[in-house]
C-alpha positions as CSV (number, residue, x, y, z in Angstrom):
1,M,-16.7,-63.4,-6.3
2,A,-18.9,-61.6,-8.8
3,K,-17.0,-59.4,-11.3
4,R,-17.8,-55.7,-11.4
5,D,-19.4,-54.1,-14.5
6,Y,-16.6,-52.9,-16.8
7,Y,-18.3,-49.5,-17.3
8,E,-18.6,-49.1,-13.5
9,V,-14.9,-50.0,-13.1
10,L,-13.9,-47.1,-15.4
11,G,-16.6,-44.8,-14.1
12,V,-18.2,-44.1,-17.5
13,S,-21.7,-44.6,-18.9
14,K,-22.6,-47.3,-21.4
15,S,-22.9,-44.7,-24.1
16,A,-19.3,-43.4,-23.5
17,S,-17.3,-42.6,-26.5
18,E,-13.9,-44.1,-27.3
19,D,-12.1,-41.0,-26.2
20,E,-14.1,-40.9,-22.9
21,I,-13.2,-44.5,-22.2
22,K,-9.5,-43.9,-22.9
23,K,-9.4,-40.8,-20.8
24,A,-11.1,-42.7,-17.9
25,Y,-8.6,-45.5,-18.2
26,R,-5.6,-43.2,-18.2
27,K,-6.8,-41.5,-15.0
28,K,-7.5,-44.6,-13.1
29,A,-4.4,-46.5,-14.4
30,V,-2.1,-43.7,-13.1
31,E,-4.1,-43.6,-9.8
32,F,-3.7,-47.3,-9.1
33,H,-0.3,-48.1,-10.7
34,P,1.8,-50.3,-8.4
35,D,4.8,-48.0,-8.9
36,K,2.7,-45.2,-7.3
37,N,1.3,-47.6,-4.7
38,P,4.2,-49.9,-3.6
39,D,3.3,-52.9,-1.5
40,D,-0.5,-52.1,-1.9
41,K,-2.2,-55.3,-3.0
42,K,-5.6,-53.6,-3.3
43,A,-4.2,-50.9,-5.6
44,E,-2.5,-53.6,-7.7
45,D,-5.8,-55.5,-8.0
46,K,-7.6,-52.3,-9.1
47,F,-4.8,-51.6,-11.6
48,K,-5.4,-55.0,-13.2
49,E,-9.1,-54.6,-13.1
50,V,-9.1,-51.2,-14.9
51,G,-6.7,-52.7,-17.5
52,E,-9.1,-55.6,-18.1
53,A,-12.1,-53.3,-18.4
54,Y,-10.2,-51.0,-20.9
55,E,-9.0,-53.9,-23.0
56,V,-12.6,-55.0,-23.6
57,L,-14.3,-51.6,-23.9
58,S,-11.6,-50.1,-26.2
59,D,-12.1,-52.9,-28.7
60,D,-15.3,-52.5,-30.8
61,Q,-15.8,-56.2,-31.3
62,K,-15.2,-57.1,-27.7
63,R,-17.3,-54.2,-26.5
64,A,-20.2,-55.3,-28.7
65,A,-20.0,-58.9,-27.3
66,Y,-19.8,-57.6,-23.7
67,D,-22.8,-55.3,-24.2
68,S,-24.8,-58.2,-25.5
69,M,-23.8,-61.0,-23.1
70,G,-21.8,-59.3,-20.3
71,H,-18.9,-61.3,-18.8
72,A,-20.4,-64.5,-20.2
73,A,-19.1,-63.4,-23.6
74,F,-15.7,-64.5,-22.5
75,D,-16.6,-67.7,-20.8
76,G,-17.2,-69.8,-23.8
77,P,-15.3,-73.0,-24.8
78,G,-11.6,-72.6,-24.3
79,G,-12.1,-69.5,-22.2
80,G,-11.6,-71.3,-19.0
81,G,-14.2,-69.2,-17.2
82,S,-11.6,-66.4,-17.0
83,H,-12.2,-62.8,-18.0
84,G,-12.2,-60.5,-21.0
85,G,-8.7,-59.2,-20.3
86,S,-5.8,-61.0,-21.7
87,V,-3.0,-58.5,-22.3
88,D,-0.6,-58.0,-19.5
89,P,-1.8,-54.9,-17.6
90,F,1.7,-53.3,-17.7
91,D,2.0,-53.9,-21.4
92,L,-1.4,-52.3,-21.9
93,F,-0.3,-49.3,-19.8
94,N,2.8,-48.9,-21.9
95,Q,0.8,-49.1,-25.1
96,V,-1.6,-46.4,-24.0
97,F,1.0,-44.1,-22.4
98,G,3.8,-44.7,-24.9
99,G,6.2,-46.2,-22.3
100,S,8.7,-49.0,-22.2
101,G,11.8,-47.0,-22.9
102,G,10.2,-44.6,-25.5
103,G,9.9,-41.6,-23.2
104,G,6.5,-40.0,-22.8
105,I,4.0,-40.0,-19.9
106,F,5.2,-43.3,-18.3
107,E,8.6,-41.8,-17.6
108,Q,7.0,-38.5,-16.4
109,F,5.0,-40.4,-13.8
110,F,7.3,-43.2,-12.8
111,G,10.8,-42.4,-13.8
112,G,11.3,-44.7,-16.7
113,G,9.6,-47.6,-18.4
114,E,12.4,-50.1,-18.1
115,R,11.1,-51.3,-14.8
116,R,8.3,-53.1,-16.5
117,D,10.2,-54.3,-19.5
118,P,10.6,-58.0,-18.7
119,S,13.3,-58.6,-21.3
120,G,15.6,-55.9,-20.1
121,A,17.6,-54.9,-17.0
122,Q,15.5,-53.9,-14.0
123,R,16.6,-51.5,-11.4
124,G,16.6,-52.8,-7.8
125,A,14.0,-51.6,-5.4
126,D,14.6,-48.6,-3.1
127,L,14.5,-49.3,0.6
128,R,13.4,-47.3,3.6
129,Y,15.1,-47.5,7.0
130,D,13.9,-45.6,10.1
131,M,16.6,-44.5,12.5
132,E,16.6,-42.8,15.9
133,I,19.3,-40.3,16.7
134,D,20.1,-38.2,19.8
135,F,19.3,-34.5,19.9
136,E,23.0,-33.5,19.9
137,E,23.6,-35.8,16.9
138,A,20.9,-34.0,14.9
139,V,22.2,-30.5,15.7
140,L,25.9,-31.2,15.5
141,G,26.0,-34.0,12.8
142,C,27.4,-37.4,13.2
143,E,28.3,-40.7,11.5
144,K,26.2,-43.7,12.0
145,K,26.4,-47.4,11.0
146,I,23.3,-49.2,9.8
147,S,23.0,-53.0,9.6
148,I,20.2,-54.2,7.2
149,T,19.4,-57.4,5.4
150,K,18.6,-56.9,1.8
151,L,18.8,-58.5,-1.6
152,D,22.4,-58.3,-2.9
153,G,23.9,-59.7,-6.1
154,C,24.8,-63.4,-5.9
155,E,28.5,-63.8,-5.8
156,K,28.4,-67.3,-7.2
157,C,27.0,-66.3,-10.5
158,N,27.8,-62.5,-10.4
159,G,24.0,-61.8,-10.6
160,S,23.4,-63.7,-13.8
161,G,21.3,-66.4,-12.1
162,A,23.1,-69.1,-14.3
163,A,25.2,-71.9,-12.9
164,K,28.9,-71.9,-13.7
165,D,29.7,-72.8,-17.4
166,S,26.1,-72.4,-18.4
167,G,24.0,-69.7,-19.9
168,R,20.5,-69.1,-21.3
169,K,18.5,-71.0,-24.0
170,T,15.5,-70.2,-26.1
171,C,12.2,-70.6,-24.3
172,S,10.4,-73.7,-25.6
173,T,7.0,-72.3,-24.6
174,C,7.0,-69.1,-26.7
175,G,9.8,-70.0,-29.1
176,G,11.8,-67.0,-28.1
177,H,9.1,-64.4,-28.8
178,G,8.3,-63.7,-25.1
179,Q,4.6,-63.8,-26.0
180,V,2.0,-66.7,-26.2
181,V,-1.3,-66.8,-27.9
182,S,-4.4,-68.5,-26.5
183,K,-8.1,-68.7,-27.3
184,R,-10.7,-67.3,-25.0
185,G,-14.3,-67.4,-26.1
186,F,-14.5,-65.8,-29.5
187,F,-11.0,-64.2,-29.4
188,R,-7.4,-65.0,-29.8
189,M,-5.5,-63.5,-26.9
190,Q,-1.8,-62.6,-26.7
191,Q,-0.1,-62.3,-23.4
192,T,3.4,-62.4,-21.8
193,C,4.9,-65.9,-21.7
194,P,4.5,-67.3,-18.2
195,Q,7.6,-69.6,-18.6
196,C,10.2,-66.9,-19.5
197,E,8.3,-63.9,-18.2
198,G,8.6,-62.2,-21.6
199,Q,12.4,-62.6,-21.9
200,G,12.3,-65.2,-24.7
201,S,14.9,-67.3,-23.0
202,V,15.4,-69.3,-19.9
203,L,18.3,-70.5,-17.8
204,E,20.0,-73.7,-18.9
205,R,20.9,-74.5,-15.3
206,P,20.1,-72.2,-12.4
207,C,22.7,-71.1,-9.9
208,V,22.6,-73.2,-6.8
209,G,23.4,-70.2,-4.6
210,C,20.5,-68.0,-5.7
211,R,18.2,-70.6,-7.4
212,G,18.4,-68.6,-10.6
213,S,17.3,-65.2,-9.3
214,G,20.7,-63.6,-9.4
215,R,20.1,-62.2,-5.9
216,I,20.4,-63.4,-2.3
217,D,19.5,-62.0,1.1
218,K,22.6,-60.6,2.7
219,K,23.3,-58.6,5.8
220,S,25.1,-55.4,5.0
221,T,26.6,-52.6,7.2
222,I,26.4,-49.1,5.7
223,T,28.0,-46.0,7.0
224,L,25.8,-42.9,6.8
225,K,27.0,-39.4,7.3
226,V,24.3,-37.3,9.1
227,P,24.8,-33.6,8.4
228,E,24.3,-30.8,10.9
229,G,20.8,-29.4,11.3
230,V,18.6,-32.4,10.5
231,S,15.3,-32.9,12.3
232,T,12.6,-35.5,12.7
233,G,11.3,-36.5,9.2
234,T,14.5,-35.6,7.4
235,R,15.2,-38.2,4.7
236,L,18.8,-39.0,3.8
237,R,19.6,-40.9,0.6
238,S,22.4,-43.5,0.4
239,G,22.9,-44.1,-3.3
240,G,23.2,-47.6,-4.5
241,N,22.5,-49.2,-1.1
242,G,19.0,-50.5,-1.9
243,E,18.3,-53.9,-3.4
244,A,20.5,-55.2,-6.2
245,G,19.2,-54.9,-9.8
246,V,18.0,-57.7,-12.0
247,R,19.8,-58.8,-15.2
248,G,22.4,-56.2,-14.9
249,G,20.2,-53.4,-13.7
250,S,21.5,-50.8,-11.3
251,N,21.0,-51.0,-7.5
252,G,18.2,-49.2,-5.8
253,D,18.8,-46.5,-3.2
254,L,18.5,-46.6,0.6
255,Y,16.4,-43.8,2.1
256,V,17.0,-43.3,5.9
257,V,14.2,-41.4,7.7
258,L,15.4,-39.8,10.9
259,H,13.6,-39.6,14.3
260,V,15.2,-37.3,16.9
261,R,15.0,-38.2,20.5
262,P,13.9,-35.3,22.8
263,H,16.5,-33.6,25.0
264,E,16.3,-33.1,28.7
265,I,17.3,-29.4,28.6
266,F,16.9,-28.1,25.1
267,D,13.9,-27.7,22.8
268,R,14.0,-26.6,19.2
269,D,12.1,-24.2,17.0
270,D,13.3,-24.6,13.5
271,D,17.0,-23.4,13.7
272,D,16.6,-21.8,17.1
273,L,17.3,-23.7,20.4
274,L,15.2,-23.0,23.4
275,C,16.3,-23.4,27.1
276,D,14.5,-22.6,30.4
277,V,17.0,-21.7,33.2
278,P,16.0,-21.0,36.8
279,I,17.6,-18.1,38.6
280,N,17.4,-17.2,42.3
281,F,15.4,-14.3,43.7
282,V,18.5,-12.3,44.6
283,T,20.1,-12.5,41.2
284,A,16.8,-11.4,39.5
285,A,16.4,-8.5,41.9
286,M,20.0,-7.2,42.0
287,G,21.4,-8.5,38.7
288,G,24.5,-10.6,38.1
289,E,26.0,-13.0,35.7
290,L,24.4,-16.3,34.8
291,K,26.1,-19.3,33.3
292,V,24.0,-21.2,30.8
293,P,24.5,-24.5,28.9
294,T,24.9,-24.6,25.1
295,L,25.5,-27.6,22.8
296,S,29.0,-26.3,22.2
297,G,30.1,-25.6,25.8
298,S,28.9,-23.0,28.4
299,A,28.2,-19.3,27.9
300,S,27.4,-16.4,30.2
301,I,24.5,-14.0,30.3
302,K,24.4,-10.7,32.0
303,I,21.2,-10.4,34.1
304,P,20.2,-6.8,34.7
305,A,18.7,-5.8,38.0
306,G,14.9,-6.2,38.3
307,T,14.7,-9.1,35.7
308,Q,11.3,-10.6,35.7
309,S,10.4,-14.3,35.4
310,G,9.8,-15.2,31.8
311,T,12.4,-12.8,30.4
312,T,14.2,-14.2,27.3
313,F,17.8,-13.6,26.5
314,R,19.2,-14.3,23.0
315,L,22.6,-15.8,22.3
316,K,23.3,-15.1,18.6
317,G,24.6,-18.0,16.5
318,R,24.4,-20.6,19.3
319,G,21.5,-22.4,17.8
320,V,21.3,-24.9,14.9
321,K,23.1,-24.7,11.6
322,N,20.6,-24.5,8.8
323,L,20.5,-27.7,6.7
324,Q,20.3,-25.7,3.5
325,G,23.3,-23.5,4.4
326,Y,21.4,-20.4,5.4
327,G,23.3,-19.5,8.5
328,T,22.9,-20.6,12.1
329,G,20.0,-20.0,14.5
330,D,20.1,-18.6,18.0
331,L,19.9,-19.9,21.5
332,N,16.9,-18.3,23.4
333,V,17.3,-18.6,27.1
334,K,14.2,-17.9,29.2
335,V,14.8,-17.2,32.9
336,N,12.4,-18.4,35.5
337,V,12.7,-16.7,38.9
338,E,12.7,-19.4,41.6
339,V,10.7,-18.6,44.7
340,P,12.4,-19.6,47.9
341,A,10.9,-22.7,49.6
342,R,11.2,-24.3,53.1
343,L,12.4,-21.2,54.9
344,N,13.5,-21.3,58.5
345,N,12.3,-18.8,61.0
346,E,15.3,-16.4,60.7
347,Q,14.9,-16.3,56.9
348,K,11.2,-15.7,57.2
349,A,11.8,-12.8,59.5
350,K,14.4,-11.2,57.2
351,L,11.9,-11.5,54.3
352,K,9.2,-10.0,56.4
353,E,11.5,-7.1,57.3
354,F,12.4,-6.7,53.6
355,A,8.7,-6.7,52.6
356,D,8.0,-3.9,55.1
357,L,10.7,-1.8,53.6
358,C,9.3,-2.2,50.0
359,G,6.9,0.4,48.6
360,D,5.1,0.7,45.4
361,E,8.2,1.9,43.6
362,V,9.9,-1.5,44.4
363,N,7.0,-3.6,42.9
364,P,5.6,-1.4,40.1
365,Q,3.8,-4.3,38.4
366,S,1.9,-5.2,41.6
367,A,1.0,-1.6,42.3
368,G,-0.2,-1.1,38.8
369,F,-2.4,-4.2,38.8
370,L,-4.0,-3.4,42.2
371,E,-4.8,0.1,40.9
372,K,-6.6,-1.4,37.8
373,A,-8.4,-4.0,39.9
374,K,-9.4,-1.9,42.9
375,D,-13.0,-1.7,41.7
376,F,-13.3,-5.5,41.9
377,F,-12.4,-5.5,45.6
378,R,-15.2,-3.3,46.8
């Protein structure tokens, strides 16, 4: 596959100044950094590509060779037909941003440079778990058990990766420096040692349980407390229940994203509960008492005479407890007047008799509508 032009990769012109090249690199390196784009192979490839371009264009000698011969400048004897870039892209990022434990922009964007320091402890990865819960569990809170398989510390070696009664020895490839030097084209290149991955030492004998990684896949059961008032999309953090760290690093966290199943009676509007309740024609006309369900038992509503379909009654404090502690919502009950169906002859006769007794004063809405619409019936 043909390599892209380095100027095009950084989005600068061939006459770009050193400051313009550095600024372009910083912008694109942050955009494509793997810590900002986890599990995104394309972003990782672009991150490496912009690092390779910057390494060449930020060096006057390499840039002059590239301007003269293009990528062929780095394909000479000993170059292996590789590329101009030789420095580990993460090391380059740290150099430009002042990272790797020294504070600065790296920590500002990604929460600490130690993740890419191959010679130090590395924090375990955070994990995501999507979980469905019932509507009542979301409103009232609950306790759930989660079973997941994740990388935990190896018990045989206590996470060290070394077999019993063994330790680490100096890497023979880099002599303990963690870096190796090779020649590519006209240049001497320094990069992270591939044997020890920059640590400067290797295991004498790897642990048979984890094959030297210090971690093994293990099924774990985690108890999660779900507070009152959560909703779909709420993310709960279970500290230290992510993947185990490497070389003594702390564990990552587990983030549980909730998905609430719909309820057959209730709907929800933020902290308010909504419920549609049917009432019969007689209760709506004459008034009475109506029992309604709530998530904490039943309640009663006084229905005044002449209640129309769609009227909403509010029960204060019978809704959802606010997740941030700002009180509790209400239960809004909307009544729907049910029209009688499948009447027998006697019932029909009674209703006809009732209708004959009713005047405009009994049905003011109908009378008012007919008055407004009378011109349309001519």
